[in-house]
Structure formats: structure tokens, C-alpha cells
C-alpha positions in Angstrom: -85.4 -7.9 -265.3 -86.9 -4.9 -265.3 -88.8 -5.9 -268.3 -90.1 -9.1 -267.1 -91.0 -7.7 -264.1 -92.7 -4.6 -265.6 -94.8 -7.2 -268.1 -95.0 -10.0 -264.9 -96.9 -6.7 -263.1 -99.0 -5.6 -265.4 -100.4 -9.3 -266.3 -100.9 -9.4 -262.5 -103.1 -6.2 -262.7 -104.9 -7.3 -265.6 -105.6 -10.8 -264.5 -106.1 -10.0 -261.1 -103.3 -12.7 -259.3 -100.3 -12.7 -257.5 -96.6 -12.1 -258.1 -93.4 -12.1 -255.9 -90.0 -10.5 -255.9 -87.6 -12.2 -253.8 -84.2 -10.3 -252.9 -81.3 -12.4 -251.9 -78.1 -11.4 -250.0 -74.7 -13.5 -249.3 -73.9 -13.6 -246.1 -70.2 -13.2 -245.2 -69.2 -12.8 -248.6 -67.3 -10.1 -248.4 -64.7 -11.4 -246.0 -64.1 -14.4 -248.0 -63.8 -11.8 -251.5 -61.3 -9.8 -249.3 -59.3 -12.4 -247.9 -59.0 -15.3 -250.9 -59.5 -12.9 -253.6 -61.3 -11.9 -255.9 -61.2 -15.1 -258.4 -62.3 -17.4 -255.7 -65.3 -14.6 -254.7 -66.6 -14.7 -258.5 -66.1 -18.5 -258.5 -68.8 -18.4 -255.6 -70.8 -16.2 -257.4 -71.1 -18.4 -260.3 -71.9 -21.7 -258.2 -74.5 -19.8 -256.5 -76.2 -18.5 -259.7 -76.3 -22.0 -261.3 -78.2 -23.1 -258.5 -80.5 -20.6 -258.3 -81.1 -21.1 -261.9 -82.3 -25.1 -261.5 -85.3 -22.7 -259.4 -86.4 -21.3 -263.0 -89.3 -22.3 -265.0 -91.7 -20.9 -267.3 -93.2 -18.8 -263.8 -89.8 -18.3 -262.2 -86.9 -16.1 -263.7 -83.5 -15.7 -262.0 -80.9 -12.7 -262.3 -77.9 -11.2 -260.6 -78.8 -7.9 -258.9 -75.0 -7.3 -258.5 -72.4 -7.9 -256.0 -73.5 -10.9 -254.0 -77.3 -9.9 -254.6 -80.1 -12.1 -256.4 -83.2 -11.6 -257.8 -86.2 -14.1 -258.0 -89.0 -13.5 -259.3 -92.4 -15.3 -259.4 -94.5 -14.0 -262.1 -97.8 -15.7 -261.0 -98.8 -16.9 -258.1 -102.7 -18.5 -258.5 -103.0 -20.5 -254.6 -102.0 -19.1 -251.6 -98.7 -16.8 -251.9 -97.5 -18.4 -247.7 -97.2 -21.3 -249.4 -95.4 -20.6 -252.9 -93.3 -18.1 -251.3 -92.4 -20.7 -248.3 -91.3 -23.6 -250.8 -89.2 -21.1 -252.8 -87.5 -19.7 -249.9 -87.0 -23.1 -248.6 -85.5 -24.1 -252.2 -83.0 -21.6 -251.8 -81.7 -22.4 -248.7 -81.5 -26.2 -249.7 -79.3 -25.2 -252.8 -76.9 -23.6 -249.8 -76.6 -26.4 -247.9 -74.1 -28.3 -249.3 -70.5 -26.0 -249.3 -69.0 -24.1 -252.0 -65.9 -25.7 -253.3 -63.0 -23.5 -255.1 -59.4 -24.4 -255.3 -59.9 -27.0 -252.5 -61.1 -25.1 -250.5 -64.6 -25.0 -248.5 -66.5 -22.7 -247.7 -70.2 -22.7 -245.5 -72.8 -19.9 -246.6 -75.9 -19.0 -246.3 -78.5 -15.6 -247.5 -80.8 -13.3 -246.0 -84.1 -13.1 -247.8 -87.0 -10.5 -248.3 -89.2 -10.0 -250.2 -92.6 -7.7 -251.5 -95.8 -9.1 -253.2 -97.1 -7.4 -256.5 -99.6 -6.0 -257.4 -100.7 -5.7 -253.4 -97.1 -4.0 -252.1 -96.9 -2.0 -255.0 -97.3 -1.6 -259.0 -93.7 0.2 -259.5 -90.8 -1.9 -260.6 -88.3 0.3 -258.9 -90.7 0.3 -255.5 -91.2 -3.8 -255.7 -87.8 -4.0 -256.1 -86.5 -1.4 -253.1 -89.3 -2.9 -250.8 -88.0 -6.5 -251.3 -84.2 -5.2 -250.6 -85.7 -3.8 -247.1 -87.0 -6.6 -246.5 -83.6 -8.4 -246.6 -82.2 -5.6 -244.6 -84.5 -6.8 -242.1 -84.0 -10.1 -242.2 -80.0 -10.0 -242.1 -80.0 -8.1 -238.9 -82.7 -10.2 -237.2 -80.6 -13.2 -238.9 -83.5 -14.4 -240.0 -82.8 -17.5 -242.5 -86.5 -18.3 -243.5 -87.0 -15.2 -245.6 -88.8 -11.7 -244.4 -92.2 -10.2 -246.3 -92.3 -6.1 -246.1 -94.4 -4.2 -244.7 -95.0 -0.3 -244.7 -93.8 -0.2 -241.2 -90.1 -1.1 -242.4 -90.5 2.1 -244.8 -91.7 4.1 -242.0 -88.9 3.0 -239.5 -87.0 4.2 -242.2 -88.0 7.3 -242.9 -88.0 7.6 -238.6 -84.3 7.3 -239.1 -83.6 9.6 -242.1 -85.3 12.0 -240.0 -83.1 11.3 -236.9 -79.9 11.8 -239.2 -81.4 15.3 -240.5 -81.9 15.7 -236.3 -78.1 14.9 -235.3 -76.9 16.6 -238.0 -78.0 19.8 -237.0 -77.1 18.5 -233.6 -73.5 18.1 -234.9 -73.8 21.7 -236.0 -75.6 23.3 -232.3 -72.6 21.4 -230.7 -75.4 18.7 -229.0 -72.3 16.0 -228.9 -69.5 15.9 -225.9 -67.1 13.2 -225.0 -67.2 11.5 -221.8 -64.1 9.6 -220.7 -64.2 6.4 -218.4 -61.1 5.9 -216.6 -59.0 2.6 -216.9 -56.6 1.2 -213.9 -53.8 -0.4 -213.8 -53.0 -3.5 -211.3 -51.7 -0.8 -208.8 -55.1 1.4 -209.0 -53.3 3.7 -210.6 -55.3 5.4 -213.9 -53.0 4.2 -217.1 -55.3 5.8 -219.8 -59.4 6.7 -220.4 -61.6 5.1 -223.4 -63.6 8.5 -224.9 -67.0 8.0 -225.1 -69.7 9.9 -227.5 -72.8 11.0 -225.9 -75.3 13.6 -227.3 -77.4 15.8 -225.0 -80.6 17.0 -227.2 -82.2 20.1 -226.5 -85.3 19.0 -225.1 -84.8 15.3 -224.0 -81.5 15.9 -221.9 -78.8 13.2 -222.2 -79.8 10.1 -225.0 -78.4 6.7 -224.7 -76.2 6.3 -227.6 -79.0 4.8 -230.1 -77.8 7.3 -232.1 -74.2 5.7 -233.0 -76.1 2.7 -235.1 -78.4 5.2 -237.0 -75.2 7.3 -237.8 -73.1 4.2 -239.0 -75.7 3.6 -240.8 -75.3 6.5 -243.0 -72.4 8.8 -243.8 -73.0 11.2 -241.2 -71.0 8.8 -239.0 -68.0 10.1 -241.0 -68.4 14.0 -239.7 -69.1 12.8 -235.7 -66.1 10.2 -236.2 -64.0 13.5 -236.9 -65.0 15.4 -234.7 -64.8 12.6 -231.5 -61.3 12.6 -232.9 -60.6 16.2 -233.2 -61.8 16.7 -229.7 -60.0 13.9 -228.3 -57.1 15.0 -229.5 -58.2 18.8 -228.0 -58.6 17.1 -224.5 -55.5 15.5 -224.8 -53.2 18.2 -225.8 -54.9 20.0 -222.1 -53.8 16.8 -220.0 -50.3 17.3 -221.9 -50.3 20.8 -220.7 -50.8 19.9 -217.0 -48.6 17.3 -216.9 -49.6 13.0 -217.4 -48.1 10.9 -215.2 -45.2 8.3 -216.2 -48.1 5.2 -216.0 -50.9 6.8 -218.1 -50.3 6.0 -221.3 -53.4 6.5 -224.2 -56.4 7.9 -224.4 -58.7 5.3 -226.6 -61.1 6.4 -229.7 -63.3 4.1 -231.2 -63.4 4.0 -235.1 -66.5 2.5 -237.4 -66.2 0.9 -240.4 -66.6 4.0 -242.5 -63.8 5.7 -241.2 -61.6 2.1 -241.5 -62.5 1.8 -245.2 -62.1 6.1 -246.4 -58.8 6.2 -248.9 -57.8 9.3 -246.8 -58.4 7.9 -243.1 -55.4 7.5 -242.0 -54.0 11.0 -243.3 -56.6 12.6 -241.3 -55.4 10.8 -238.2 -52.0 12.5 -238.2 -53.1 15.6 -239.8 -55.5 16.1 -236.7 -52.3 14.6 -234.1 -50.0 17.4 -235.6 -53.0 20.1 -235.9 -53.7 19.8 -232.3 -50.0 19.4 -231.3 -50.0 16.1 -229.4 -47.5 12.6 -228.5 -48.9 10.3 -231.4 -48.4 7.8 -228.4 -51.3 9.1 -226.3 -53.3 8.3 -228.8 -54.5 4.9 -229.5 -57.4 3.7 -232.0 -60.4 0.8 -231.0 -61.6 -1.6 -233.6 -63.9 -4.0 -233.1 -62.8 -7.6 -233.7 -65.2 -8.1 -236.5 -64.7 -5.1 -238.5 -61.1 -5.6 -238.9 -61.5 -9.1 -240.2 -64.6 -8.0 -242.7 -61.6 -5.5 -244.1 -58.1 -7.9 -243.2 -55.8 -6.5 -245.6 -56.4 -3.0 -245.5 -56.9 -3.2 -241.5 -53.3 -5.0 -241.5 -51.3 -2.0 -243.2 -53.3 0.9 -241.9 -52.2 -0.3 -238.8 -48.9 -1.0 -239.4 -48.4 2.5 -241.1 -49.9 4.1 -238.1 -48.2 1.9 -235.6 -44.7 3.2 -237.2 -46.3 6.6 -236.5 -46.3 5.8 -232.6 -50.2 5.2 -232.6 -51.4 2.1 -231.5 -54.7 0.4 -232.3 -56.9 -1.9 -230.1 -59.1 -4.8 -230.7 -62.0 -4.2 -229.0 -64.6 -6.9 -228.1 -62.5 -9.6 -229.1 -63.8 -13.1 -228.3 -67.4 -12.3 -229.3 -66.8 -12.8 -233.4 -63.8 -14.7 -235.1 -61.1 -14.7 -232.4 -58.7 -16.7 -234.8 -55.2 -17.0 -234.2 -54.8 -16.9 -237.7 -55.7 -13.6 -238.5 -54.9 -11.9 -235.0 -51.5 -12.7 -234.9 -51.3 -10.7 -238.7 -53.0 -7.5 -237.2 -50.2 -4.8 -235.3 -52.5 -4.2 -232.7 -51.0 -3.3 -229.2 -53.6 -4.6 -226.6 -56.9 -6.6 -226.6 -60.3 -6.0 -224.9 -61.9 -8.6 -222.9 -65.8 -8.2 -223.6 -68.0 -7.2 -221.4 -70.4 -10.2 -222.0 -67.6 -12.6 -220.6 -66.0 -9.9 -217.5 -69.6 -10.0 -216.1 -70.2 -12.5 -213.6 -67.2 -13.9 -214.3 -66.3 -15.1 -210.8 -69.5 -17.5 -211.4 -69.2 -18.6 -214.9 -66.3 -21.3 -215.6 -67.1 -20.7 -219.3 -66.2 -17.1 -219.1 -63.2 -17.5 -217.1 -62.2 -20.2 -219.6 -62.9 -17.7 -222.4 -60.5 -14.8 -220.9 -58.2 -17.3 -219.7 -57.7 -18.0 -223.9 -57.7 -14.4 -224.3 -55.4 -13.6 -221.6 -52.8 -16.4 -223.0 -53.6 -15.6 -226.3 -52.3 -11.9 -225.6 -48.8 -12.9 -223.5 -48.1 -15.1 -226.7 -48.1 -12.1 -229.3 -46.6 -10.0 -227.0 -49.6 -7.6 -226.8 -51.5 -6.4 -223.5 -55.0 -7.4 -222.4 -57.6 -4.9 -220.4 -60.7 -6.3 -219.3 -64.0 -3.7 -219.5 -67.2 -3.4 -217.7 -65.6 -4.8 -214.0 -68.0 -4.3 -211.6 -67.7 -5.9 -209.0 -64.7 -6.6 -206.7 -65.6 -10.5 -207.0 -65.2 -10.1 -210.9 -61.8 -8.4 -210.1 -60.4 -10.5 -208.5 -61.2 -12.8 -210.6 -59.5 -11.5 -213.3 -56.4 -10.7 -211.3 -55.9 -14.2 -210.6 -55.9 -15.2 -214.6 -53.3 -12.8 -215.1 -55.4 -9.6 -216.2 -53.8 -6.3 -215.1 -55.3 -3.6 -216.4 -59.3 -2.9 -216.4 -62.4 -0.4 -217.2 -65.5 -0.5 -215.9 -67.6 1.0 -213.0 -66.4 -0.3 -210.4 -63.5 1.8 -210.7 -64.9 4.6 -212.3 -68.3 5.7 -214.3 -67.9 7.6 -217.9 -67.4 11.7 -217.2 -66.7 14.8 -218.5 -63.8 15.9 -219.3 -63.4 18.7 -216.6 -64.2 15.8 -214.2 -62.0 13.1 -215.6 -59.1 16.0 -215.3 -59.8 16.6 -212.0 -59.7 12.9 -211.3 -56.6 12.2 -213.2 -54.8 15.0 -210.9 -55.9 13.8 -207.8 -54.6 10.4 -208.6 -51.2 12.3 -209.3 -51.3 13.9 -205.7 -52.5 10.7 -204.1 -49.2 9.0 -205.2 -46.7 12.3 -204.5 -48.2 12.1 -200.9 -47.4 8.3 -200.4 
């Protein structure tokens, strides 16, 4: 494809016409590849390649770029490029309307599409492919199926993010990050645990909103930040254990990113950190989002099983916002389901939210899992959740996230009240 693109660009510059590079990425392919096996995934890619090849002609070339990514080159556009490109993208999407049938299984897939123009955007082969790839990710993030054209602002945004990542690296080195703790309460209004939440204090801007988390997740910096969070949480757990934890207090929960989870030595690092700070493993819990678990289903099941054997439990966060399938849930040995705050907000006024929460609570009971509602902010929401059978809660109604020293004092005060009763 590089040679064809080079020739097309050279011709476009010489003859003063336009061409286009279209970058295609198949959505939701990885979960199918992981759960159904590579042979099924490969067959899907073969079917897609054959379909895309039907679009090729004297002015259109099709090639697989790698994995589930394909490139279509329109070598010469003699009319309005918007019309030509729009028609091509419509044709691509039309090819995906029919399901992919493999081994009597039917898979319905769509794709994200980005494109760059030559010589307008660049006359360099590598730059054109990179720009189309950048536009494709813009389409993926926007969940747009109509295709997105590359603009310079996209590269500017990436450069700003790269600069911010460098700034965060410096912040990690100078200890800008802190852990805040949001208490979790049981039906008796006792603190039964807490979630560790990452906060950054910028030397100039002060406390920042957590916009840095998705930016860090896009880079490998999340690995260093994630390890720092794990170690700091274990330090704090050790201090709480030295002070004496109430019998009803269970765990401090730490959020885990996708890049952490897929590291081959993630389990070893967790166990080493627990051992290093001499804490009881049952006081540590790892929170993984529902979508993260499903995208790495086989690995997730094995990892959580091994950690559970070491008395480290896992919780499924944001449950109900993604797959919510009993088929995968019953295979994952997690101990807790967290009802996402989107279902908790105004649950007392929403029959649909109440129905979803009721389903999650019933599902948790069936699978012998605990359930916790996050984002509880009003007494009405609390009463509604209690009436549905939920007994553990987290949210501003009970407590806002706070620095460790404040959380430690809150826990001690709670213990003293209980002793005095």
C-alpha cells in the first residue's frame, strides 16, 4: 500500500487533483477474538476483507493495515471530494449491515472510519496514514459511523495531551498526587469500607478535576500512577490496621486500569505490594469496570480467581452500563457489584432506574455477591434503594471524598460513637 500511495500522491501533485486515504477499524472485535477464539476472529477478518475488496477498481485499492484495521486508497478524485468520500463511506457501512456468520454464530459489527486528503493534508505517505488513523480515533471516541475527516486541530490536541503527560510525569516525581477516601456505609449507618480516589494538586492551579485519568490511561503513565496508588493505599491500610479497624470494616477499594490489568506481572505486583507493606490481604479490594472485564474476559477470570485465592477480592464497578450479561458474570469470581450512579440519581422518581437496580440486586443475590450503590445523594434515593434490598452505600449523602487523615479521624469517631452506645 505504501508504494501505491506514494505513486498516487506523486500523480496528484503533478496533475493537480485530489486523493484520499480512508482508515477503517472494526469496533468490538477484540472481545469476540478473545472469547470465541482467534480462528473465529480470523474468519471474520477474511469475510470483511472479501467484502471490502468488492469496492476496488482502477481508482480504488484496498489493503489490510494490521489486526482489524484496513486502508482504502482513492487515487484520483475529479469531482467534489465530499461526495466521493461520503459515497465510499456509505458503501463501507453498507457492507457491514449483513452479519458475519462463522460456525453457525452470527456477529453484528460496525466500524470507525477516518480519512485524510492528499496533497491537501500532506504529501508524505506516513503522515497521510497517521492523519487518517488520528481521524479514525476521533470517530471512535465520538461513536460516529459516518466517517471523520482529519483536521490540524486533531494533531494539536494530541500534542497538548503529550505535553500534559510529560507534566504529569513531573507531578508524579514531585509528589503532586494524593489519595482521597470516600467512606462506604452499611445498613446500620456504620463505615464498612472506602474507595481510594486519585487527586492531583497542581503547583499553580491547585486541586484539578480528574481529567488527567483518561489522559494517563491513553499513555503508559497510568502504569506508574496505578502502582503509586496501590502502594499508597497499602501504606494507608497498614496505618489503619495499626490503629485498629472495627469488625464491620471490610476493605479499601482501589481502581484498576485496563493497561494495569493486562500486564503479565500485575498479579505479582499486587501480592508483592501487600507483602511489602505488611497488610492483611482481605482489607484490599480491586475495582474493575464491567467493560474492562469483558474485553479481557479469559484473563480477567484467571486473574480474579488467583487473587481471590490470596484473599484479595475484586468488585465490578459501573455495573449496568455495559454488557450486564449473566453469561459472563457467572464466570467471574468477583465478590461485589456496584450499582452505577447513573441509576442511583433520582432513582426514587424513575421507574426504569429502580427496575434496573432491582435487577442488579437480584442478580447479585443469585450469584452470592454483595451489592453496593454509589452516588447516593438524597434520603429519598437511600430509602428507595433500601426498599429494593440494597444494604451498602457510597455517596455525598453519607460522606464526600476526603484526605486520609480526615478519613482516619472519621473512622475513629464512628468507632467511639459505637462504643459509647
